[in-house]
C-alpha positions, 0 to 999 in steps of 0.5 A: 247366633242362629235361632231354630224353631222345632215343631211337630203338627197334625191337622192343625189348620185351626190354630197353626197360623197364629203360632207361626205368626208369633215366631216368624222372625226366627232364622229357621222353622222346622216342621214335622207333619205326622199325617195331616189330611187338612190344610195344615201343610199349606199354612205351614208353607207360608212361613217355611220350606222346611216341612217334612211329611213323608212316610218316615214321619207318620205318627206312631203314638210316640211324641218323643220320637217325632219331636226328636226327628224335628230336633235332628233337622235344626241347624241353629245354635239355639232351639225354640219349642212351640206347639201349634196351639201355642203363641209366643208373646209379642216381640218374643223372638227379639226378647229371646235374642236379647236374653241369650248372650247373658245365659250361662246355662244350656236351657231357658224356662218360659212362663207358660200360661193358659190362654183362657185362664191367667191363673193357670201358669207354670214354668217349662223349658222352651229354649235350649242350646243345640248341643245334640245332647238335649233330647226328648224322652217319653211317648206322651207328656214327654220331657227334655233330658235336662231340667237345669235352666235359667228362669225367664219372664218370657211368656208362651200362651197355650190353648187346646187344639181342635185336632185333639177331638179327632183322637180324644183317647190318644193320651189315655191309650198311650199312657195305659200302654206305657204303664202296662209295659213299664210298671216302674214308670213314674210320671206316666202313672201320674198323668194316667190318673189325671186322664181318669180325673178328666173323665170323672172316673174318680175311683180309677183316678184314686187308684192310679194316683196311689199307684204313682205315689208308691215310687214317686220321687219328684216333690212338686208332682207328689204334692200335686198328686195329693191335691188331686187325690183330695179333689177325687175324694171330695167328689166322692163325698169322702170328706175326711180322706179329702182333708187328709190328702190336703194336709199331705200336700201342705206337709210337702209344700206349705206354699201350695195355695190350692191345698189351703183353699180346698181345706178351707172349703172342707172345714167348719166356719171358724177353720175356713176363715183361718185357712183362707187367711193362710191361703192368701199368704201362700205364694205357690213357690215350687207348685207344679200347676197353679190352678188356684185363684182368689174367689173374688165373687164370694169375698169382694167388698161392695161400695156400701162397705167402703161408705161405712169406713169413710163415714167413720172417719178413715184417717188418710194422713197416715199415708202422707209419706207414700203420697209424697213419694207418688208426687215426687215420681210423677212431677207435673205429669198427669195422673189418674187415681184409680180407687181414689177414696177421698182424693187426698193425693191431690195435695201432692199432684198438680195434674190430678183426676180420680174415681172411686165406687164409694159415693161417700168418698166422692162426696167427701172429696168435693173435687170436680176432677173426681167422679163416681165410677166402677173400677172394673169399667174400662170407660173410667180409665181416662188417658193420663201419663200415670195411673196410681192405684194405692190402698186398692188392689188388696180389696179387689180382683187385681188382675182384672184391674190390670187387664183394663190398662193398656200396654205401655201405660205407666203405673204406680201402685201399693200393696200391703204385707198385713192381713186385715178383714178387708184384704183379699190378699197380702204381699211380700216383695217376692209375691208381688214380683211373682204375681205381677211379673208376667204383666208388668215391667217392674222398675222400682219397689219402695218399702214403707214401714209402720211407725207411730201409726204412720207409713214411713221409710225407715227401720224394717218392721213386720208390717209394711206397704210396698210402693211399686213403679212399673209399666204395663207390658 
């Protein structure tokens, strides 16, 4: 199997090297240069001799045209698409080679994630068979001629190219021309509205989102348009219309977290609480762009809140079966119990250490191997074979916690299915895999159901805790 990489570039000296370094192990790298006047071509030459940069490849305000020029040069069995301001994940080429033999479809979706914001993520086709049928369409915000692909966990991170600053109105110029030339177009109207949103011209953004909705037919894009309309009306202090637009989005997709969150902010105190509770159960399935995240700064509990719980005699015995399972997994291996509470896990783990940010819990633990420590301070993450995080992640900024953990580290953690005043989030297995699949290799998930006020394996109930065994990617 031969793997080709297809790229188009122009004045990308600030970021091209990182992109090429991430895909350097491909069999072939094809680069179309559409008119660079910086050091872009010299950087490209370090990685490939297949660079095309003469007059035939000059920029003509048409991304699909240039991208198809690059595709036409590819000789591999499969083609990987990457832009100059993107990076394939570490060992990504090897993961692609391992994945391809099992693929039944002609294309593969990657997880594309914003470099500066882990919460901005969507799926896009980045790998496909070189069958000469799949081509690019659209002068800007272009798309491939197939949407039927295999969904993978391979990650591509994207940034913002400094080259955009040399022509900041490029997207607006091209989109305006296409919408004028083709009044029946769809997605170009959607993206033109977004350009006006970026420029804070909310009235024009509203005009073009509504123009788009007149003939739109793609559900996830329509729902996103309604959410963006809500944001525009909100910015103009048209609050009733903003709420109506959120309700339109939720009517199309009740799992659209951002719509619930905006509705909460636009509502009175009682409704705000209820809408935020619903938002935490929304898993963003079928959402086009995931921009929303948990507002931990507003809702994060403090150490004194936990002190009150422990002083009131919090019953840890209910977790006995879960703690036993942790002990069975780790055996004699060393454990760091993150957010250890009163350290009850020590009853089932011999080689034990832990920390918590509740002084009352540490006092009650009365264990020399347990210390007072902030969960966000990486200095507390002492070396251990396993990190255990139970009855914790639903209260805190979970992604920030996982970012403190090194690649390759074994982790055992639990998450709840039920709402509670202390919970920022609730989970199902699907939500767990969707939220953490990008950062963890998930080995096993065990479900513990609530029976007689204790967590036990057994008959399914609506209230449960999921215990997950994983490794940090």
